[in-house]
N, C-alpha and C positions, 0 to 999 in steps of 0.2 A: 033443744036438739037441732032446730033449724039454724040457731046462731052458730052452733058448733060446726055444722056443715058448711056454712058460709065462711067461717074462719078457716076451715081445712082447705076449702076451694081457693080462698085468697092466697093461702100459703103456697098451694101447688102452682098457682098462676105466677106468683112472685119467683118461685124456684125456676119455672120454666123461662121466664123473662130474663132471670139472671144468667141461666145457661146459655141463651141465645145471645145475650149481650157479650158474655165471654167468648163464645164461639166466634161472634162477629169481630171481636178484637183480634182473636187468633188468626182468622182467615183474611183479615183486611190487608190488601197488598201494600207493600212499602212504596214510597215515591218512585223508586227505580222500577218496581214492577208495574206501577200504573202507567209509566211513560215509555217504557222500553219492552220490546219483544226480543226474543232470541230465535235464531235460525238453528234448528236441530237437523243436521244432515246425517244419514247413515254413513257407515265407514266407506262404502264405495263412492258415494256422492261426494264426501269430503275429499276422497282421493282424486276425483275429477277436478275439484277446485285447486288442489295442490299441483296437479298436472297442468291446469291452465296457467297458474302462476309461474311455474318452472318454464313452460313454453314461452309465455309472455316476456319473462325476463331475458331469455335467450334471444328472442325477436327483437326486443328493445336494444340489447347490447349490439347485435348484429347491425342493426340500422345505424347506430351511433358510429360503430368501427368503420362502416363503409360510406358514411357521409362525406361528400367532397367538401363540405363547408363546416369547420369546427365550431362556428358561431351559430349554426343552425338550430332553431327550436324544434324539438322533436316530441311529439305527443301521440300515443297510440292507446287503443283500448284492446288489451290482451283478451278480454271477454268477448268482444266482438269477432275478432279473427278466429278464436277458438270455436265459436258458435257456428260461423259460416263453413269452416273447415270440418267441423263435427257433422253437419248435414251432409256435406260432400263425401265424407268417410262412409256413409251408409251405401254409397254406390260403388265402392272400391272393392277390388278382390286381389288375390294373389300377392306379388311382391309390392304392388301399389298400396294395398291395404296395410301390409306390414310397415312400409315406409312411412305412411301417414300415422300409424300407431306410434312409431318410434319418435317422429318429429313432434307429434302432439303430446308425447310423454304419457301414452295411454297403454303401454305394455302391461301384460298380465291381467288385463280385464276383458271379459267377454263383450261382444257387440251389445247384448241386452243391458249388461251393467253400465256400459258407457252411455247408451241412450237414456236409461233410467236416471243416471247421475245428471246429465244435462237437464232433464225435465225437472228434477228436484231444485237445481240451481236456479232456473227460470222462475219457478214457483216461489222459492224462498226469497231471492233477492227482490223480486217485484212487489212483495207484500209486507215485508218486515217493518217498514216505518211509514205510517200513513202520512207523515209530514214531509217525506221526500218522494219525488216522482222517479222511478227507475222502470222504463219500459224497455222490453228486449224482444221486439218483434222479428219474425223471420218470414221470408217468402221465397217461392220457387216460380220462376217464369220459364216456359218452354215453348219451343216452336210447335204450333198447333197441329202440325202434320207429322210430328216426330213421336214414335212410340216410346213410352216410359213404363218400366216395370212397376206394376201396382204396389209391390212391396216397398219400393223406394219412396213413392209418394206417401203411402199409408204410414210408414215408419216416421218420416219427417213431420207429417201432420200430427201424429200421436204424441211424440216426444219433444219436438221443437215448436209445436203449435204453428207450423209453417202454413201460410196461405199458398195456394197453388193456382197459377194462371196460365192457361194456354194463350198465346198470342201469335198473330201473324207478323213474323219477324221481318218480312219484306216491306211491311207498311211502315213508312217513316214515323207515323204517330206512336209507334211502339216504344221508341226511346223516350218520348215525353210521358208516356204512361208509366213506365218503370221509374223515371225520375220523380214523377208526382208522388209515387208511393214513398219514396225515400224522403221527400220534403215534408209530407204529412206525418211521417213517423219520427222525424227529428225536430218537430216544431219549426220547420222552415229554416233550420240552421245550416243544413247541408241540402242543397236543392239539385245538385247534378252529381251522378255517379257514373253515368254512361253517356258517351258522346255519339256513338254509332253502334250499329249491330253488324258484325261481319257476316258475309253470306255462309260461312262455315259454322256459325254459332247455333247451338241447339238448346241451350239452357243457361240461366243465370241463377245463382243461389245467393240470396242477400240477407244479411243480418243488420239490423239497426240497433243502437243503444242510445236512449235518450235519458239524461240525468238532469234533474233540477232540484237543488237543496238549498234551503235557507240556513245560514249559519245558526247554531245554537245561541252564540253570542255575536250579534251583528255589529259591524264596524259603523261608527257614527261618521256620516259624510262630512260634517263640519271640521272633522280633524284631518281629512285628506288633503294633502298639499304636496307640490313638487318637491322631490328630494333627489339627491345624487345616487345613481346606480353605477357601480364600478364593473365595467366589462372586462372579460378575460384578456383582451388585447391591449389592455393598459389605458384605454380611453374611458370616458364617462359620458353618461347622458342623464337628463332630468326626466324622471318618471313620477306619476301620481302614486304616492305612497299612503296606504290606510294604516290607521293606528288604533289600538285598543289595549286595555289592561284587563286581564281576566285569569281565573284559575284554569290552566290548561295542562294537558299531559305533555311532558318534557322528557327528552333523554339526550344523552351525549356519549360519544366515545372518542377515540383518537382520530377518527376521520371527520365526524360531523357532529352538530347538535341539531335537534329536531323537535318540532311541536306538532301536535295532533289536534287539528281544529274540527269540532264536530258540527255535523248538519242535524237539523230536525231533532229527533229524540235521542241521537247519539249512536244509531247503528252504523251510520256512514260518516266518514271523516276524510279530511285532506291532510296527509302527512307532508310536511315541508322539511327537507333535509338541506341544511346550510353547511357548506364545507368549513372546516376550521381554517385558521391561518396557516398558510403554506401547503394547504390541501386544495385540490381542484375537484370539480364534479367528476372528471374521468377517474380519479382515484377511488372515489365511492363506487363508481360503476364497475370498476375492475374487481371490487370485492363483493359486488352484488350477485347473489344467487338465491336458490330457493331456501337454503339453510340460513344464510345471513338475514335475509328478509324476514323470516319467521322469528329469528332471535332478536333482531332489532325492533320488531313490533311488539315483543313481549317485554321490553325493557323500560317502557314508559311509566312515569309516575307523575303525580300532580305537583305543580309549582305555580306560584304567582308570577305571571309573565306580562311584560309590556312588549307587545309585538308590533313591529313595523314591517309592512310587507307591500310589494306592488300590486296594483290592479293590473290585469292583463287579459287581453282578448286576442286569441290566436287561432289559426287554422293550420292543418298539416295534411299532406296527401302524398301517398307513396305506392308505387307498384311493388308487390312483394314477391314477384317470381324468383328473383336471384336470392333474396334472403331465405326463402323457404327451401330453395335448392341447396343453399349453404347449410341449412339445418337438417338436410337429408331427405328432402321430398322431391328431389329432382325427377324421378321416374314418372311422377304424376303430370309433369309438364311435357313429357316426351310423346310426341304424336304417334310413334309406333310401338313404344314400350309400355305405355299406361294401360291399366286394366280397370275400366269402369263398367264392367259387364253387368253389374247389378242395377245399372240405370237402363242399359239397352244391351242385350247380349249379342245383337247382330251388327253393331256398329263399333268402330274403333274410335273411342272417345278419349279425350285428354283435357287437362286444365289449360286453357289458353292464357288466363291471367288471373291474378288475385290483386285487387286494388283496395286500398284502405284510405279513408278520409276521416278527419277528426276536427272538431271545433270545441273551443272552451272560452268561457266568459267568467272571470273571477272578479268580483267587485264587493262593495260594502255589504250588500244584502246577502250574498251567497254565491253559488256557482251553477251555471248551466253549461252543459257539455253534451256532445253528441258524437257518435261514431258510426260509420257504415263500412261494411266489408262485402264486396262483391266477388263471387267466384264465377268466371266464365268457362263454360264447358263447350268445346268445339268437337266436331267430328272431322276425320281426315277425308271423308267423303261428304258429300253434302251433309295552598295554605294562605288566606286572603289578607292577613295583616302584615305579612312579611314584605320587605322591600322587594318591588317587582324586579325580576330578571329581565334585562334588555335583550330582546331577540330581534335584530335588525337585518332584514333580508334585502341587502343592498349590493348583492353580487350574484353571479350565476348559482342556480340552485336546482334541485330535483324535487319533484312532488309526486304523490300518488293519491288517487281516491279509492278508498278500500272499504269493505264492509267489516265490522269489528269482530263478529263471531268466527266467520269462515276465513278471514284475512284475504278474501278474494280481491284481487287487483281489477278494478273497473276501468281506471285510466292511469297511465304513468307517463311522466314527462320530464324533459331536460329543458329548463328555461335559461337561455344564455343572454337573451335581450327582451325584456318584457315590452309589449306594445298595447296600447289601448286607444281605440278610435270609437267614438259614439256613433 
């Protein structure tokens, strides 16, 4: 009898072990699941991403169209500008609020939905890939004797995680305090955003974006060597070109061919769009909008690629007042017409300036990039075995750093003349 019980017990334990083993096999994540996470945004939050991309593309195109130098390298962070203006939007009312909604492509959404959407974006983008650093800090600096509506402060603290700092704007040290915050939050890549504080200034709203990602497939430095880069004006220059062969995402159409270079675990990537023969960067830019961007990003498939591309380290700075006015936000800059009564109902406030600065370093290891946007508020009283396809980036090109699932554009740029100084 005892032997029978032992036998039955053994059979039961074996069955349980087998069940657990099978269950373990079923539940065991795939390699993709082990090394990749996804961002799941609700419908309204995804609508904010699409709005940011639409606004960012329009901003990028306007800056290019109005540049006095066709050979200028232009690099912006749509995410950064949208965040800074998103915080400012919480203080707008009346026609100013409507104008900002239209410019930022936020029509049809409530203030609550907009704020919740921005918060979801910050949470999702900052945490999706532990192998990539993406920080999106925000801050509000205001004159210490100036009244601010608690709603405005509390809303931006809750949804944008904005630090708030009262300062004595008449103290010359205040400029350095604000610039130190910028430097600390961009890993010292952007050290100055403010040169002086106007006597009429009452508030600065600042967003910083800091990105640091290592290529999923790094370039070997020993293969980097000087090669010819063909400028659009017909001249050439020698630049350091990186090389590698890898299975990469690739696409092409009548305008360009493109590769998608992954960072970290694959959530973030750099898309490089190289114009085809007889096509220039401006031809691609003319066709670029929110719909073509989405279609282009959905058209990639894997291919064995031998890529040659330049290292580049560049900075860009632009005052965005005229561009934002062109895009429909002019009333916000009008000293007598702007309505920012949700910041302070007793003062006539307006946006005095919006300044945007970017930095990017693309090398064999990966990419480090930073952006800062500051909004100044003033008062009017005080396949591995295939033959590799050659993808040689030896002429002006476009690039974008994006997140895979949301298609959020973190940085976008036009590189006419790559430069790299150690």
